[in-house]
N, CA, C and O atoms as a CHARMM CRD file, in Angstrom:
* protein
*
  268
    1    1 MET  N    117.11700  82.94800 114.80100 PROA 1      0.00000
    2    1 MET  CA   116.37000  84.11200 115.22900 PROA 1      0.00000
    3    1 MET  C    117.30900  85.03200 116.00500 PROA 1      0.00000
    4    1 MET  O    118.09300  84.57100 116.83500 PROA 1      0.00000
    5    2 ARG  N    117.22800  86.31100 115.73600 PROA 2      0.00000
    6    2 ARG  CA   118.08800  87.26500 116.43500 PROA 2      0.00000
    7    2 ARG  C    117.51400  87.61400 117.80700 PROA 2      0.00000
    8    2 ARG  O    116.31800  87.45700 118.05300 PROA 2      0.00000
    9    3 GLU  N    118.37800  88.08400 118.68500 PROA 3      0.00000
   10    3 GLU  CA   117.95700  88.49200 120.02400 PROA 3      0.00000
   11    3 GLU  C    117.15700  89.78300 119.93300 PROA 3      0.00000
   12    3 GLU  O    117.44600  90.62900 119.08700 PROA 3      0.00000
   13    4 PRO  N    116.15000  89.94800 120.79900 PROA 4      0.00000
   14    4 PRO  CA   115.41000  91.21400 120.80800 PROA 4      0.00000
   15    4 PRO  C    116.34000  92.37500 121.14000 PROA 4      0.00000
   16    4 PRO  O    117.25800  92.23400 121.94800 PROA 4      0.00000
   17    5 LEU  N    116.10000  93.50500 120.52200 PROA 5      0.00000
   18    5 LEU  CA   116.87600  94.70200 120.80800 PROA 5      0.00000
   19    5 LEU  C    116.52200  95.17400 122.21200 PROA 5      0.00000
   20    5 LEU  O    115.33700  95.28200 122.52900 PROA 5      0.00000
   21    6 PRO  N    117.50700  95.46000 123.06800 PROA 6      0.00000
   22    6 PRO  CA   117.21200  95.87100 124.44800 PROA 6      0.00000
   23    6 PRO  C    116.41300  97.17100 124.51200 PROA 6      0.00000
   24    6 PRO  O    116.44600  97.98700 123.59000 PROA 6      0.00000
   25    7 ARG  N    115.71000  97.34000 125.60300 PROA 7      0.00000
   26    7 ARG  CA   114.89600  98.53900 125.81800 PROA 7      0.00000
   27    7 ARG  C    115.71600  99.81800 125.75300 PROA 7      0.00000
   28    7 ARG  O    115.21800 100.85100 125.30400 PROA 7      0.00000
   29    8 ASP  N    116.95800  99.76000 126.19200 PROA 8      0.00000
   30    8 ASP  CA   117.78700 100.96600 126.25200 PROA 8      0.00000
   31    8 ASP  C    118.70300 101.12000 125.03500 PROA 8      0.00000
   32    8 ASP  O    119.71500 101.81700 125.11200 PROA 8      0.00000
   33    9 ALA  N    118.36900 100.49100 123.93800 PROA 9      0.00000
   34    9 ALA  CA   119.19400 100.57600 122.72500 PROA 9      0.00000
   35    9 ALA  C    119.22800 102.01400 122.21300 PROA 9      0.00000
   36    9 ALA  O    118.25600 102.76100 122.33200 PROA 9      0.00000
   37   10 ALA  N    120.35500 102.37200 121.64900 PROA 10     0.00000
   38   10 ALA  CA   120.53300 103.71300 121.09300 PROA 10     0.00000
   39   10 ALA  C    119.59700 103.92300 119.90100 PROA 10     0.00000
   40   10 ALA  O    119.21500 102.96300 119.23200 PROA 10     0.00000
   41   11 PRO  N    119.22800 105.18300 119.63700 PROA 11     0.00000
   42   11 PRO  CA   118.34800 105.46700 118.49700 PROA 11     0.00000
   43   11 PRO  C    118.86700 104.90400 117.17200 PROA 11     0.00000
   44   11 PRO  O    118.08300 104.40300 116.36700 PROA 11     0.00000
   45   12 ALA  N    120.15700 104.98000 116.94400 PROA 12     0.00000
   46   12 ALA  CA   120.70900 104.45500 115.68600 PROA 12     0.00000
   47   12 ALA  C    120.50900 102.94400 115.59000 PROA 12     0.00000
   48   12 ALA  O    120.21100 102.42100 114.51600 PROA 12     0.00000
   49   13 ALA  N    120.67400 102.24900 116.70700 PROA 13     0.00000
   50   13 ALA  CA   120.46100 100.79300 116.71500 PROA 13     0.00000
   51   13 ALA  C    118.99700 100.46500 116.47000 PROA 13     0.00000
   52   13 ALA  O    118.68600  99.49000 115.78500 PROA 13     0.00000
   53   14 ARG  N    118.09200 101.27200 117.02300 PROA 14     0.00000
   54   14 ARG  CA   116.65700 101.04400 116.78900 PROA 14     0.00000
   55   14 ARG  C    116.31400 101.26200 115.31900 PROA 14     0.00000
   56   14 ARG  O    115.56900 100.48000 114.73000 PROA 14     0.00000
   57   15 CYS  N    116.85700 102.32200 114.73100 PROA 15     0.00000
   58   15 CYS  CA   116.60200 102.58400 113.30500 PROA 15     0.00000
   59   15 CYS  C    117.10100 101.42900 112.43800 PROA 15     0.00000
   60   15 CYS  O    116.42700 101.00600 111.49900 PROA 15     0.00000
   61   16 GLU  N    118.28400 100.93200 112.76700 PROA 16     0.00000
   62   16 GLU  CA   118.83300  99.80300 112.01100 PROA 16     0.00000
   63   16 GLU  C    117.95400  98.56800 112.15900 PROA 16     0.00000
   64   16 GLU  O    117.70500  97.86100 111.18300 PROA 16     0.00000
   65   17 ARG  N    117.48600  98.30600 113.37300 PROA 17     0.00000
   66   17 ARG  CA   116.63700  97.12800 113.60000 PROA 17     0.00000
   67   17 ARG  C    115.31100  97.28100 112.86600 PROA 17     0.00000
   68   17 ARG  O    114.83000  96.32200 112.26300 PROA 17     0.00000
   69   18 TYR  N    114.70300  98.48600 112.90700 PROA 18     0.00000
   70   18 TYR  CA   113.45300  98.68800 112.17400 PROA 18     0.00000
   71   18 TYR  C    113.64700  98.42000 110.68500 PROA 18     0.00000
   72   18 TYR  O    112.77600  97.82700 110.04900 PROA 18     0.00000
   73   19 ALA  N    114.76600  98.84300 110.12600 PROA 19     0.00000
   74   19 ALA  CA   115.03300  98.59000 108.70600 PROA 19     0.00000
   75   19 ALA  C    115.15600  97.09100 108.44000 PROA 19     0.00000
   76   19 ALA  O    114.64000  96.59200 107.44000 PROA 19     0.00000
   77   20 GLU  N    115.83700  96.37400 109.33200 PROA 20     0.00000
   78   20 GLU  CA   115.96400  94.91700 109.18900 PROA 20     0.00000
   79   20 GLU  C    114.59900  94.24100 109.27100 PROA 20     0.00000
   80   20 GLU  O    114.26900  93.36900 108.46700 PROA 20     0.00000
   81   21 VAL  N    113.81500  94.66400 110.26100 PROA 21     0.00000
   82   21 VAL  CA   112.49200  94.05700 110.45800 PROA 21     0.00000
   83   21 VAL  C    111.58900  94.36400 109.27100 PROA 21     0.00000
   84   21 VAL  O    110.85000  93.49200 108.81200 PROA 21     0.00000
   85   22 GLN  N    111.64200  95.59700 108.77100 PROA 22     0.00000
   86   22 GLN  CA   110.82100  95.95600 107.61600 PROA 22     0.00000
   87   22 GLN  C    111.16200  95.08200 106.41500 PROA 22     0.00000
   88   22 GLN  O    110.26800  94.58900 105.72700 PROA 22     0.00000
   89   23 ALA  N    112.44400  94.89200 106.16700 PROA 23     0.00000
   90   23 ALA  CA   112.85600  94.04400 105.03600 PROA 23     0.00000
   91   23 ALA  C    112.36300  92.61300 105.22800 PROA 23     0.00000
   92   23 ALA  O    111.90300  91.97900 104.27800 PROA 23     0.00000
   93   24 GLY  N    112.45800  92.10800 106.44700 PROA 24     0.00000
   94   24 GLY  CA   111.97900  90.75600 106.72300 PROA 24     0.00000
   95   24 GLY  C    110.47900  90.62900 106.54400 PROA 24     0.00000
   96   24 GLY  O    109.99400  89.65200 105.97400 PROA 24     0.00000
   97   25 ILE  N    109.74400  91.62000 107.03300 PROA 25     0.00000
   98   25 ILE  CA   108.28400  91.60600 106.89900 PROA 25     0.00000
   99   25 ILE  C    107.88500  91.66500 105.42600 PROA 25     0.00000
  100   25 ILE  O    107.00000  90.92900 104.98800 PROA 25     0.00000
  101   26 GLU  N    108.53100  92.53200 104.67400 PROA 26     0.00000
  102   26 GLU  CA   108.21600  92.62600 103.24500 PROA 26     0.00000
  103   26 GLU  C    108.44300  91.28800 102.54400 PROA 26     0.00000
  104   26 GLU  O    107.64900  90.89200 101.69100 PROA 26     0.00000
  105   27 ALA  N    109.50900  90.60200 102.89800 PROA 27     0.00000
  106   27 ALA  CA   109.78200  89.28700 102.29300 PROA 27     0.00000
  107   27 ALA  C    108.72500  88.26500 102.70700 PROA 27     0.00000
  108   27 ALA  O    108.26500  87.47500 101.88200 PROA 27     0.00000
  109   28 LEU  N    108.34200  88.28100 103.98300 PROA 28     0.00000
  110   28 LEU  CA   107.34000  87.32700 104.46800 PROA 28     0.00000
  111   28 LEU  C    105.96500  87.56200 103.84600 PROA 28     0.00000
  112   28 LEU  O    105.20000  86.62000 103.64500 PROA 28     0.00000
  113   29 LEU  N    105.65800  88.81700 103.54500 PROA 29     0.00000
  114   29 LEU  CA   104.32600  89.15500 103.03500 PROA 29     0.00000
  115   29 LEU  C    104.24800  89.21600 101.51300 PROA 29     0.00000
  116   29 LEU  O    103.18800  89.50600 100.95900 PROA 29     0.00000
  117   30 ALA  N    105.34800  88.94800 100.84100 PROA 30     0.00000
  118   30 ALA  CA   105.39700  89.10000  99.38600 PROA 30     0.00000
  119   30 ALA  C    104.27300  88.36400  98.66900 PROA 30     0.00000
  120   30 ALA  O    103.70500  88.89900  97.71600 PROA 30     0.00000
  121   31 ASP  N    103.94000  87.16500  99.09600 PROA 31     0.00000
  122   31 ASP  CA   102.90400  86.38100  98.42000 PROA 31     0.00000
  123   31 ASP  C    101.68100  86.15000  99.29600 PROA 31     0.00000
  124   31 ASP  O    100.86200  85.28100  98.99700 PROA 31     0.00000
  125   32 GLU  N    101.54800  86.91600 100.36900 PROA 32     0.00000
  126   32 GLU  CA   100.43400  86.72600 101.30900 PROA 32     0.00000
  127   32 GLU  C     99.20800  87.49200 100.82400 PROA 32     0.00000
  128   32 GLU  O     99.28700  88.69500 100.57400 PROA 32     0.00000
  129   33 ASP  N     98.08300  86.80800 100.68900 PROA 33     0.00000
  130   33 ASP  CA    96.86000  87.49400 100.28100 PROA 33     0.00000
  131   33 ASP  C     95.80300  87.50300 101.38500 PROA 33     0.00000
  132   33 ASP  O     94.71800  88.05400 101.19800 PROA 33     0.00000
  133   34 ASP  N     96.10500  86.91300 102.50800 PROA 34     0.00000
  134   34 ASP  CA    95.19900  86.91300 103.66100 PROA 34     0.00000
  135   34 ASP  C     95.64600  88.02800 104.60200 PROA 34     0.00000
  136   34 ASP  O     96.66300  87.89800 105.28300 PROA 34     0.00000
  137   35 TRP  N     94.88200  89.13000 104.64200 PROA 35     0.00000
  138   35 TRP  CA    95.34700  90.28600 105.39900 PROA 35     0.00000
  139   35 TRP  C     95.33100  90.05600 106.90300 PROA 35     0.00000
  140   35 TRP  O     96.09200  90.71300 107.61400 PROA 35     0.00000
  141   36 ILE  N     94.50500  89.15900 107.41900 PROA 36     0.00000
  142   36 ILE  CA    94.53300  88.85300 108.85100 PROA 36     0.00000
  143   36 ILE  C     95.82200  88.09000 109.18200 PROA 36     0.00000
  144   36 ILE  O     96.44900  88.34800 110.20900 PROA 36     0.00000
  145   37 ALA  N     96.20700  87.17400 108.33500 PROA 37     0.00000
  146   37 ALA  CA    97.49000  86.48800 108.51700 PROA 37     0.00000
  147   37 ALA  C     98.64300  87.48100 108.41800 PROA 37     0.00000
  148   37 ALA  O     99.63100  87.35700 109.14200 PROA 37     0.00000
  149   38 ALA  N     98.52500  88.45600 107.53500 PROA 38     0.00000
  150   38 ALA  CA    99.56200  89.47800 107.40300 PROA 38     0.00000
  151   38 ALA  C     99.68000  90.30200 108.68300 PROA 38     0.00000
  152   38 ALA  O    100.78900  90.59100 109.13200 PROA 38     0.00000
  153   39 LEU  N     98.54500  90.68400 109.27300 PROA 39     0.00000
  154   39 LEU  CA    98.57800  91.42900 110.53400 PROA 39     0.00000
  155   39 LEU  C     99.24100  90.61300 111.63500 PROA 39     0.00000
  156   39 LEU  O    100.03000  91.14600 112.41500 PROA 39     0.00000
  157   40 ALA  N     98.92800  89.33400 111.70100 PROA 40     0.00000
  158   40 ALA  CA    99.53400  88.46000 112.70800 PROA 40     0.00000
  159   40 ALA  C    101.04000  88.35200 112.49500 PROA 40     0.00000
  160   40 ALA  O    101.80600  88.35400 113.45900 PROA 40     0.00000
  161   41 THR  N    101.46000  88.25800 111.25300 PROA 41     0.00000
  162   41 THR  CA   102.88400  88.17000 110.94100 PROA 41     0.00000
  163   41 THR  C    103.61500  89.43900 111.35800 PROA 41     0.00000
  164   41 THR  O    104.68000  89.37100 111.97000 PROA 41     0.00000
  165   42 VAL  N    103.04900  90.59100 111.03000 PROA 42     0.00000
  166   42 VAL  CA   103.66800  91.86600 111.40500 PROA 42     0.00000
  167   42 VAL  C    103.76600  91.98300 112.92100 PROA 42     0.00000
  168   42 VAL  O    104.80800  92.37800 113.44400 PROA 42     0.00000
  169   43 SER  N    102.69300  91.64400 113.63000 PROA 43     0.00000
  170   43 SER  CA   102.70800  91.70100 115.09700 PROA 43     0.00000
  171   43 SER  C    103.80600  90.82500 115.67400 PROA 43     0.00000
  172   43 SER  O    104.55500  91.25500 116.55200 PROA 43     0.00000
  173   44 CYS  N    103.90000  89.62200 115.19100 PROA 44     0.00000
  174   44 CYS  CA   104.89900  88.67100 115.68500 PROA 44     0.00000
  175   44 CYS  C    106.31400  89.16800 115.42100 PROA 44     0.00000
  176   44 CYS  O    107.16000  89.13800 116.31400 PROA 44     0.00000
  177   45 GLU  N    106.57000  89.61800 114.21900 PROA 45     0.00000
  178   45 GLU  CA   107.91500  90.08600 113.87200 PROA 45     0.00000
  179   45 GLU  C    108.31900  91.29000 114.71600 PROA 45     0.00000
  180   45 GLU  O    109.45000  91.35000 115.19800 PROA 45     0.00000
  181   46 LEU  N    107.41600  92.24900 114.90400 PROA 46     0.00000
  182   46 LEU  CA   107.73500  93.42000 115.72800 PROA 46     0.00000
  183   46 LEU  C    107.93400  93.03500 117.18300 PROA 46     0.00000
  184   46 LEU  O    108.86900  93.50300 117.83300 PROA 46     0.00000
  185   47 HSD  N    107.06300  92.18700 117.69000 PROA 47     0.00000
  186   47 HSD  CA   107.12900  91.80600 119.10200 PROA 47     0.00000
  187   47 HSD  C    108.45100  91.12300 119.43900 PROA 47     0.00000
  188   47 HSD  O    109.04200  91.39000 120.48600 PROA 47     0.00000
  189   48 HSD  N    108.90600  90.25900 118.57000 PROA 48     0.00000
  190   48 HSD  CA   110.12100  89.50400 118.85600 PROA 48     0.00000
  191   48 HSD  C    111.40300  90.24600 118.48300 PROA 48     0.00000
  192   48 HSD  O    112.49500  89.80700 118.84500 PROA 48     0.00000
  193   49 ALA  N    111.28700  91.35300 117.76900 PROA 49     0.00000
  194   49 ALA  CA   112.47300  92.12100 117.38300 PROA 49     0.00000
  195   49 ALA  C    112.88600  93.13400 118.44700 PROA 49     0.00000
  196   49 ALA  O    114.04100  93.55900 118.48900 PROA 49     0.00000
  197   50 PHE  N    111.94100  93.52200 119.30700 PROA 50     0.00000
  198   50 PHE  CA   112.20000  94.58200 120.28000 PROA 50     0.00000
  199   50 PHE  C    111.76100  94.13900 121.66900 PROA 50     0.00000
  200   50 PHE  O    110.61300  93.74100 121.86400 PROA 50     0.00000
  201   51 ALA  N    112.67500  94.20700 122.63200 PROA 51     0.00000
  202   51 ALA  CA   112.34800  93.80300 124.00500 PROA 51     0.00000
  203   51 ALA  C    111.41000  94.79600 124.68300 PROA 51     0.00000
  204   51 ALA  O    110.82100  94.47200 125.71500 PROA 51     0.00000
  205   52 ARG  N    111.25900  95.98800 124.13200 PROA 52     0.00000
  206   52 ARG  CA   110.46000  97.01800 124.79800 PROA 52     0.00000
  207   52 ARG  C    108.95100  96.85600 124.61200 PROA 52     0.00000
  208   52 ARG  O    108.17800  97.54300 125.28000 PROA 52     0.00000
  209   53 PHE  N    108.52800  95.98400 123.74000 PROA 53     0.00000
  210   53 PHE  CA   107.09500  95.79400 123.52700 PROA 53     0.00000
  211   53 PHE  C    106.55000  94.75000 124.49100 PROA 53     0.00000
  212   53 PHE  O    107.02400  93.61400 124.51000 PROA 53     0.00000
  213   54 ASP  N    105.55400  95.13000 125.29500 PROA 54     0.00000
  214   54 ASP  CA   104.88900  94.17300 126.17600 PROA 54     0.00000
  215   54 ASP  C    103.69900  93.52900 125.46600 PROA 54     0.00000
  216   54 ASP  O    103.34900  92.38200 125.74400 PROA 54     0.00000
  217   55 TRP  N    103.09300  94.25900 124.56500 PROA 55     0.00000
  218   55 TRP  CA   101.96400  93.75800 123.77600 PROA 55     0.00000
  219   55 TRP  C    102.11300  94.34400 122.38600 PROA 55     0.00000
  220   55 TRP  O    102.42600  95.52400 122.22700 PROA 55     0.00000
  221   56 THR  N    101.89200  93.53000 121.40400 PROA 56     0.00000
  222   56 THR  CA   102.00200  93.98700 120.02600 PROA 56     0.00000
  223   56 THR  C    100.84300  93.39800 119.24900 PROA 56     0.00000
  224   56 THR  O    100.65900  92.18000 119.23400 PROA 56     0.00000
  225   57 GLY  N    100.06100  94.24400 118.60500 PROA 57     0.00000
  226   57 GLY  CA    98.94100  93.73800 117.83300 PROA 57     0.00000
  227   57 GLY  C     98.15800  94.85800 117.19200 PROA 57     0.00000
  228   57 GLY  O     98.58100  96.01500 117.18000 PROA 57     0.00000
  229   58 PHE  N     97.02000  94.49600 116.66500 PROA 58     0.00000
  230   58 PHE  CA    96.14500  95.43500 115.98300 PROA 58     0.00000
  231   58 PHE  C     94.73500  95.27100 116.52100 PROA 58     0.00000
  232   58 PHE  O     94.33100  94.16800 116.89100 PROA 58     0.00000
  233   59 TYR  N     94.00100  96.34200 116.56300 PROA 59     0.00000
  234   59 TYR  CA    92.56400  96.27200 116.80000 PROA 59     0.00000
  235   59 TYR  C     91.90700  96.39300 115.43600 PROA 59     0.00000
  236   59 TYR  O     92.24800  97.27800 114.65000 PROA 59     0.00000
  237   60 ARG  N     90.98600  95.52000 115.16400 PROA 60     0.00000
  238   60 ARG  CA    90.32200  95.49600 113.86400 PROA 60     0.00000
  239   60 ARG  C     88.87500  95.90700 114.04100 PROA 60     0.00000
  240   60 ARG  O     88.11900  95.22400 114.73200 PROA 60     0.00000
  241   61 ALA  N     88.47800  97.00600 113.43100 PROA 61     0.00000
  242   61 ALA  CA    87.09500  97.46800 113.50300 PROA 61     0.00000
  243   61 ALA  C     86.24600  96.65300 112.53400 PROA 61     0.00000
  244   61 ALA  O     86.56900  96.54200 111.35100 PROA 61     0.00000
  245   62 THR  N     85.15000  96.08100 113.05200 PROA 62     0.00000
  246   62 THR  CA    84.26300  95.29100 112.20100 PROA 62     0.00000
  247   62 THR  C     82.89900  95.94900 112.04000 PROA 62     0.00000
  248   62 THR  O     82.03200  95.42500 111.34200 PROA 62     0.00000
  249   63 GLY  N     82.71400  97.07400 112.67100 PROA 63     0.00000
  250   63 GLY  CA    81.45700  97.79700 112.57100 PROA 63     0.00000
  251   63 GLY  C     81.54900  99.08400 113.36500 PROA 63     0.00000
  252   63 GLY  O     82.58600  99.39000 113.95300 PROA 63     0.00000
  253   64 GLU  N     80.46800  99.82700 113.37900 PROA 64     0.00000
  254   64 GLU  CA    80.44000 101.11300 114.07500 PROA 64     0.00000
  255   64 GLU  C     80.83600 101.00300 115.54200 PROA 64     0.00000
  256   64 GLU  O     81.57900 101.84900 116.04000 PROA 64     0.00000
  257   65 GLU  N     80.35700  99.98200 116.24100 PROA 65     0.00000
  258   65 GLU  CA    80.57200  99.87500 117.67800 PROA 65     0.00000
  259   65 GLU  C     81.31500  98.61000 118.07700 PROA 65     0.00000
  260   65 GLU  O     81.31000  98.23700 119.25000 PROA 65     0.00000
  261   66 ARG  N     81.94300  97.95400 117.13500 PROA 66     0.00000
  262   66 ARG  CA    82.60900  96.68700 117.44200 PROA 66     0.00000
  263   66 ARG  C     84.06100  96.71500 117.00000 PROA 66     0.00000
  264   66 ARG  O     84.41400  97.31200 115.98200 PROA 66     0.00000
  265   67 LEU  N     84.88800  96.05800 117.78700 PROA 67     0.00000
  266   67 LEU  CA    86.28400  95.84800 117.40000 PROA 67     0.00000
  267   67 LEU  C     86.43300  94.41300 116.96400 PROA 67     0.00000
  268   67 LEU  O     87.52800  93.99300 116.58900 PROA 67     0.00000
């Protein structure tokens, strides 16, 4: 596992890391058909790739007034 990118990383380093993370996520999700598992995978990969994230996740709307 690679080290999280520091909070003060240069924009070019962030762009490079996002490209790496995107490629990794695409590979992990290639055969995934459970979209909740896919959301969890994306959250985990983003959270551990960047030190600047304190919380990483999704809110899922299940109805008009519910998350």
